[in-house]
Each structure stands twice: as C-alpha cells, then as structure tokens.
N, C-alpha and C positions, 0 to 999 in steps of 0.2 A: 698649119701656118700658111697664110697666103704668100704669094711671091712678093707682094709689096711690103708685107711685114718682115719677111725673111731678108729682103734687101737691106733693111735697116741694121742687120747684124754686122755688116761690113761697110766701113767707110774706106774706099780704096785709096783715097788720098793719104790715109794714115798707115798704109801698108807698103813696105819695101820688099819683104821676103815672105814667100808662101811655102810652108812645109806641109807635105801631103803624105798620108799613109797610103799603102797600096791595097791590101786585101780588105774588102769591105768598104773602101773609100773610093779608090779609082777603079778597082775591079770588084766584080760580083763575088761575095763571100760564098755563094752557093757551091762553087768548085771545091773550096776547102772543106766545107761542111760535108759535102757528098763524099769527098775522098776519105776523110777521117772517120766518118760515121757509117759509111756503107761500102765503098770500094775497098778500102784497106782491110776491114774485117773479113770481107768475102775472099779476097786474095790471100790473106793470112791463113784463113781456114783451109784453103786449097793447098797452099804451100806446106803447111805444117800438119795437114791431115787431121784437123779437129772440126767440130761442128761450128756453125756460125755463132751460136749463143756463147759457146766457150771462148771463141776468138774475140767477140765483142767485150766480154767480161774482162779478159786478160788485158786487152788494149785500154779499155776505159780506166781500170784500176791503175795501170802503169802510167798513163798519160796525165791523169788528174793531179797526181802528187807533184808534178813539175810545172803546173800552170803559173804563168807570169815570170818564169825564169828563162834564161837564155837557152837552156837545154830543151825547154818546151818547144822552141822554134827551130831546133837544130836537126836537120834531116840526117846528118851523119850519126848523131847520137841515137836517133830512133831506128836507123838501119841496123846499128849494132845491137840495140836492145831487143829488137824484134826478129833479127836475123832475116831481113828482107831488104831489097834495094828500093828504098822509098821513092827516089826520083824516077826510076824506071816505071814504077807503078803509077806515078803521077802522069807520066807521058802517055800511058794507056788511055787516060780520059782527058787529055789536053784540049779536046774539042769543047769541053765545058768551061774553059777559061774565057771569060767575057768581060769587056769593058762596060762600066756602068753608064747609064744614060747621061748625055751632055758633057761627058768628060773631055772628049776631043776638042769641042768648042771652047770649053772652060780653059784648057791649057793654052789654046791658041790665043784667046783673049788676054791671058796673063802675059804672054810673050809680047803682044802688041802694046800692052801697057808697061812694058819694061820691068816687070816684077821678076825678081830672082826666084826661081821655082825649083824646089828640092823634093825629091822622093826620099822619105825617111821611113824605113820599114824594118820590122823585126824578122822578115822573111829570110830564111837561110839562102846564101848565094846560089845553091843548087836550084832552089825553088824560084828565086828571083830571075835567074837566067832563063828558065823555061818560060816564065810568064812574059818576060820582055821579048823573047823569041816569038811568041804567039801574038802578042798585042802590039809590039813596036811602040809602046807609049814612051819609051826612052827618047825617041826623036823629038818629043815636045817638052822635055825636061832639061834643066841646066845641069843638075847634079843628082846622082843616085847614091844613097848611102844605106847599107845594111847595118843594123846594130851589131852584127857579128864582127864588124871591123873594129869596134871599140870594146868587144868582149863584155858588153853590158846591154840589157834590153832597154827599150824606151821607158819601161816602168821604173828604172833606176835613175837617180839624179846624176850619177856618173856619166850616163849617156849624154845628157843635155849639156853638161860642162865640156865634154869632149867634142861634141858637135859645135858648140859655140866657139871653142878654141880654134877649131879648124876653119869654120866658115865666117866667123866674125859678124854674125847677124845681131841686130839690135832687138832684144826680146820685146821692147815696147812697140816696135814697128813690124812685128812678125805675126802672121796668121798661121795657125796650125789646125788642120782638119784630120780627124781620126774617128773611127767607129767604136773605140773602146774607152769607156769612162775612166778606168784606172790609169790609162795612158794620158788622157787629157788632164787628169788630176796631177800627174807627175810633171807635165809641161807647165801647168799653172803654178805648182810649187816652185819650179825653176824660175818663173817670172815671165813666161810668154803671155802677152796681154790678150791677144785675140784668139779665141778658141771656139771651134764649131764641131759638133758631133754629127753622126749620120743615123737617121731613124731606122732604116731597114737595110742593113748591109748585105743580107742574103735576100735576093729577090723572091725566094720561095718561102720565106718565113717572116711573118709580121712581127715587128718590134719597134718600140719607141724609146728614145733616150730622153730622160728627164733631168739628169744631173747637169747637163750643159745645154746652151742654145744649140739647136740641131736643125738639119735640113733633110729632105728626102732626096733631092737631086740638085745638081750644080746650077741648073737654070734659075734657082731661087736666089743665088748670090752672084750671078754672072756680071763681070765687069762690063761697062757700056761699050757698045760697038764703036 
C-alpha cells in the first residue's frame, strides 16, 4: 500500500480518541518473540537442568493451551507454572526492547491535534512497567491501561465495555490500532468504527494482515503537521 492510499484509511476530522496496542504496534514484537521462543527456553533449560529441546517442548505445550486468555499474558502465572522469575529473565534482554519506526512522531502529532491517546494492552503490569522504563513512551500518552485491570483480555467483550464505562469514548469516533486480528475483531464486534492492523509487528519476521486494513508504519497515516 502506498502512503497516499494508506492515508485514506483515516479521516482525522472523524477521530477524537485513538486506542493503541503496545507490543507489535508501538513496540517491535521481536523482543517478545525472541524472549518466549529463544531466551526463555534457554534459561529454563539452564535453571531446571534439561536440554533445550525438552525445555522448548514443555514451554510450547504449556503456553499454547492458554492462548487468547488473560493467563496467556500473565507473568505471575507463568512464573509459577515454570518455576522461574519471568520478569527478571526479561530484564536480561531488555536492550532488545525497541520502539517501532515513526511512533514518536505519530504520538507527538496526535497530541498537537488534541486527540485523546490511550495505550490499551494485554501486557501484564510487570512487563508493561519494564517496557515503559526502557522506552518512556508513556510521556507521549494520555492514559495507559492494562487489560489485567479489568480481569479480561482485549479478546473479550467485557474488556471493551469496562474500558468504555471508564473512559466514555465514542466508538463511532474512535480509532483502534493493533497487530492481532482476533483483537481487532473483538473491537469491531463492540462497535469501534475505525480499525487498522499492522503488517509486520516483528521487524525480523515477514507477515501481512489481510483481515483488516493495515499499515507497515505510522508514517502512512501520520496526521498533518
């Protein structure tokens, strides 16, 4: 999609509130994929004295069954399940936490256009605090909400009803950007009108999103200077 075509995805005059996912949207998903697929199995193998293949199999089988639930995103849950300190292991590779291209300028433009800008993430508070500490993106956001506050993931309609009750946004005048199709579908079911996906949330892995209009980077929908 060309920038001129992508720009047609958003009529900023029709938007009051912007809801933004974090991992894979504002931040490069490579950190998370590297952690769960490579670093955690390696450190789990070292801690529990098993080989890497055994560690990977145990973790994969355990994690897969909770996909899309709040537990899937809960660091405390996985620390107990795996008998390791997940946050401490994440700190070991925090240098891999990176902001995606054009994010800072995009957030700055939203502020200049007086758009209410919310981070809405499934990230557990322990993970969220680490990423905000490293990136400081919270300085450019009005409100930060983890789905753990509502005890429901963004995949659930209960999350959106709780968010709307707290923030009183108009779904018809709200833009939501996320890298996960099932979460965009949940937002659409709730009634959020403007939805955009992310084509390549992990900078190291090619992927396109076909289920919703999508962008590669925020310069494609940048509000005017």
